[in-house]
Structure formats: C-alpha cells, structure tokens
C-alpha positions as CSV (number, residue, x, y, z in Angstrom):
1,M,-2.3,-48.7,-126.8
2,N,-1.3,-52.0,-124.9
3,K,-3.2,-52.5,-121.6
4,V,-4.7,-55.4,-119.8
5,F,-7.2,-55.9,-117.1
6,L,-7.3,-59.4,-115.5
7,S,-9.2,-61.0,-112.5
8,G,-8.4,-63.9,-111.1
9,N,-6.4,-66.1,-108.4
10,L,-3.1,-66.1,-107.7
11,T,-1.2,-69.6,-108.3
12,R,1.7,-69.1,-106.5
13,D,3.1,-66.6,-103.8
14,A,4.9,-63.2,-105.1
15,E,8.8,-63.8,-105.0
16,V,10.6,-60.6,-104.6
17,R,14.1,-60.1,-105.7
18,Y,16.4,-56.8,-106.4
19,T,18.3,-56.1,-109.3
20,Q,22.0,-54.9,-108.9
21,T,20.9,-51.4,-108.8
22,G,18.7,-52.2,-105.8
23,K,15.4,-52.0,-107.7
24,A,12.9,-54.3,-106.4
25,F,10.8,-57.1,-108.8
26,A,8.3,-59.6,-107.8
27,R,7.1,-62.4,-109.9
28,M,3.8,-64.7,-109.4
29,G,1.1,-66.2,-111.4
30,I,-2.5,-65.8,-112.1
31,A,-5.8,-67.9,-113.1
32,V,-8.3,-66.5,-115.0
33,N,-11.5,-68.2,-115.7
34,R,-12.9,-68.2,-119.1
35,P,-16.7,-67.6,-117.8
36,F,-18.5,-67.9,-121.3
37,S,-16.8,-71.1,-122.4
38,K,-19.0,-74.6,-122.7
39,E,-16.0,-76.3,-120.3
40,K,-14.4,-75.0,-117.8
41,T,-11.0,-73.3,-119.1
42,V,-8.4,-71.4,-117.1
43,D,-5.8,-69.2,-118.9
44,F,-2.4,-69.1,-116.6
45,F,0.0,-66.0,-117.1
46,N,3.1,-64.8,-115.4
47,L,2.8,-61.4,-113.6
48,T,5.8,-59.2,-112.8
49,A,5.7,-55.9,-110.7
50,F,8.5,-53.6,-110.1
51,G,9.4,-51.0,-107.1
52,K,6.9,-50.3,-104.8
53,T,4.0,-52.6,-106.3
54,A,6.9,-55.4,-106.0
55,E,7.4,-54.9,-102.4
56,F,3.6,-54.8,-102.0
57,C,3.2,-57.9,-103.8
58,G,5.7,-59.3,-101.7
59,R,4.0,-58.7,-98.4
60,Y,0.4,-59.4,-99.3
61,M,0.2,-61.4,-102.6
62,T,-0.1,-65.1,-101.6
63,K,-1.3,-68.2,-103.5
64,G,-5.2,-68.4,-103.6
65,V,-5.6,-64.5,-103.1
66,R,-8.5,-63.4,-105.7
67,V,-7.1,-60.0,-107.4
68,L,-7.5,-57.7,-110.0
69,V,-4.3,-57.1,-112.3
70,E,-3.9,-53.8,-114.2
71,G,-1.0,-54.0,-116.7
72,S,0.6,-54.6,-120.1
73,I,1.4,-57.4,-122.3
74,Q,5.2,-58.2,-123.1
75,T,5.9,-60.9,-125.2
76,D,9.6,-62.7,-124.8
77,N,11.3,-64.7,-127.8
78,Y,14.5,-66.5,-126.6
79,E,16.5,-69.7,-127.3
80,N,16.4,-72.3,-124.7
81,K,19.4,-74.0,-123.8
82,D,18.3,-77.0,-126.2
83,G,18.8,-74.6,-129.2
84,V,14.6,-74.3,-129.5
85,K,13.2,-70.9,-129.9
86,V,10.8,-70.1,-127.2
87,N,8.1,-67.6,-127.5
88,S,6.1,-66.4,-123.9
89,V,3.7,-63.9,-122.8
90,S,3.7,-62.2,-119.5
91,I,1.9,-59.4,-117.9
92,V,3.9,-56.5,-116.4
93,V,1.7,-55.4,-113.5
94,D,0.9,-51.4,-113.3
95,N,-1.6,-51.8,-110.5
96,I,-3.0,-54.8,-108.5
97,E,-5.7,-54.8,-106.0
98,F,-7.8,-57.4,-103.9
99,A,-10.8,-58.5,-105.4
100,G,-12.6,-59.8,-102.5
101,A,-12.3,-62.0,-99.3
102,K,-9.9,-64.8,-98.5
103,R,-10.5,-68.2,-99.8
104,S,-13.0,-70.0,-97.6
105,D,-11.2,-73.1,-97.6
106,G,-8.3,-71.8,-95.9
107,G,-6.4,-70.8,-99.1
108,G,-4.7,-67.4,-99.7
109,G,-2.2,-67.0,-96.7
110,N,-2.7,-63.6,-95.1
111,D,-5.8,-62.1,-93.0
112,Y,-5.8,-58.8,-94.5
113,S,-8.0,-57.2,-91.6
114,K,-5.2,-57.3,-89.3
115,P,-3.0,-54.2,-89.2
116,S,0.7,-54.4,-90.3
117,S,3.1,-55.2,-87.5
118,D,6.3,-53.8,-88.9
119,G,5.3,-50.4,-89.6
120,G,5.1,-50.6,-93.3
121,G,1.9,-49.2,-93.6
122,Y,0.3,-51.7,-95.9
123,S,-2.6,-52.7,-93.7
124,E,-5.4,-53.9,-96.0
125,R,-9.1,-54.2,-95.0
126,R,-11.0,-57.4,-96.3
127,A,-14.1,-57.1,-98.5
128,P,-17.2,-58.0,-97.3
129,A,-19.0,-61.1,-98.6
130,P,-21.7,-60.0,-101.1
131,S,-25.2,-60.4,-100.6
132,N,-26.3,-61.6,-103.8
133,K,-23.9,-64.2,-105.9
134,N,-24.9,-62.3,-108.9
135,D,-23.7,-59.3,-107.3
136,D,-20.0,-60.4,-106.7
137,W,-18.1,-57.3,-108.1
138,G,-15.3,-57.8,-105.5
139,G,-15.3,-54.2,-104.0
140,E,-16.3,-52.7,-100.9
141,P,-19.3,-50.6,-99.9
142,I,-18.9,-47.1,-100.4
143,D,-19.7,-44.6,-97.9
144,P,-21.0,-41.4,-99.4
145,D,-19.0,-39.5,-97.0
146,D,-15.9,-40.6,-98.2
147,T,-16.7,-39.4,-101.9
148,P,-14.9,-36.1,-102.9
149,F,-18.5,-34.4,-104.8
C-alpha cells in the first residue's frame, strides 16, 4: 500500500496547467514540521494534483494556507542536462482539505468565507479558531443535525 497523509503549509501558489488532451494538473509545495525533533526541522515536498482536484487547488490553494493532504508517494529518476542522475520524491494528491483558518500574519491569500463570484461552486468556510492551543486539530465544530446516524 502506498498512502501518505501530510499536514502543513503551502510554500507556493498552486500552478494549474493542462495536458494536450485537456486534463488539468496542478503543482504546489508543502512544508511539514517535525514536531518531535529537538531542533525545529521542516521537510519540503512537491505536490501534484489532477482533474477536478487540480482545478480546486488552482482556485483556492495559495502560499501559506494550512492544508491536510492525502495521496501517494511517487519517485522519479532522471538524468539532468549535465548528465547527473537525479532522484526526486513527490506526492500525488488524492484529496486536499483546508486545515484551519488563514494565517494571522496576512499570508494565505484568499478569504474562504466569501462565496465564489464566478459561479464555480467552490465556496469554502473558514474553520473557527480553536479555543485551546492543545486542541488544534484544524476541524470545524460538528452539528449533531448534520450526522447521518
């Protein structure tokens, strides 16, 4: 099984492009903290999304936004123009979600509480700030009327 879950902040805006057959793909980066290391350590990964997920990322995924990513690890081996063999690791995104409110320092770009003006239907709500710093799981409160059971 090849499955990875990451939580972190985007390091750059999603860049959407289209293949010759018209399929959308988006590339962006994520920074993931290592909370249990003695020193502050951050790992950086490249993300690639396809199809509707890529179009969603192009609209809403901007530098600084905190996200949860579900996907798979993909390794690439190639030879660069200088003849040196290069190994790279990237994450192919299956699902991406907002993990909390926009950064308080003004980074993160969009205000997700505003409705989409282009009729695309991708309007998102900003998650409320957690009441306890130790309880920052990044989700929204659950309304019992919304549960299916």
